[in-house]
N, C-alpha and C positions, 0 to 999 in steps of 0.2 A: 609575558605575551610575546609571541614570535610574529613578526611581520614578514610577509612575502610580497614581493613586487614582481609584476609580470608586464611584458610589453603588450599593449593592446592598440593596434593601429586604428581601430574603429572609434577610439575614444579621443576627445580633443586634447586631453592632458598627456596622452601616450603612456604614462606610467600610472598604475593604480595600485592601491592597497588591496590585499586580499581580505575584504571585509564582507559585511552582510550583503552588500550589493552583488558581490560575486557569488554568494551562496543562496540567492533567492530561489524559491521553489517555482517550478514552471506552473504548477497548479496549487491553489490554496487547499489546505486540508478541510474536510467537511466535519461538521459536528455530529457525532452519533451518541446515543445513550449508552451507558455501560452494559445494557442488556442486549445490544445488537449482536446477532450471531449470523454466521454464514452456514448455509446448507447446500449440499450438492444436488444434482438433478434427480437423485434417488431419494432425497429427503434426509440423508445422513448429515448430522450436525458436525461440521468441521471444526468450529471453535468461535471464539469471540472476535469480532472485528474491532481491532484496537486503533487503527488509523485508516482514513480514507481520503482520497483527493481526486482531482479530475483525471489523473493518469492511472490510478490503481488503488489498491488497499492492502492492508496487512492483517492477516488472520493469525491469532494465537491459538494453535491447535490444543485441544483439551485431552486427546488420547493418542496413543501410538497408532491406532487404526486410522485416525484422522490424518496423521502425518503420512501414512502409507498411501493415502489417496491424493496427496498434494506433492508429488515428486517434481523435481526440477524439469521445466520444459513442458509439463503436462497442461493441456487445455481443458478447461472445465466450464460448465454453466453453473454459476454460483448465485444463489438467492440470498440477499441480506434481509434478515427479518428483525424488526424491532417490536418485540412482543407488547411493550407498554402502549404503543400506538397502533398496533396491528398493521404497520406499514411494511410492505415487501417490495423489493426491486431486484430484478435478475440481470446478471451481467455475464458475458462471455469473457473469460480471463485466461491468462497464461501464467504459470508459476515462474517467476523470474529470479527469486533468491530465497534461500532458507538459512536461518540463523537460529540454532537451538530449536525451540518450538514455534518461532515466528516465521510465517511464510508470506513473502511479498508477491502480490499478484498484479499483473498489468492488465488494464482493460483493453479488449480488442475491438 
């Protein structure tokens, strides 16, 4: 294990370990069912919502056509649908990162 130390003037101890305290998420992740999917404003299914939190969500695109609709910097109106509970929620988002077929979207 590698330890990294940084100077933090706002901390009483001034030197801290780079631990879980330093890596806390700003927003907790939300629990979604495996069936939760994201669709765009035209009703096109973009893919499965694999992670979601207060700041955004990650969509795993299921087709190349879906990937072409989620280009970096693009703003979309995305609806998350959980078919098992018939729950839907719509969000304005911006695509912030792409890694393979995973697309990170920030809530606006």
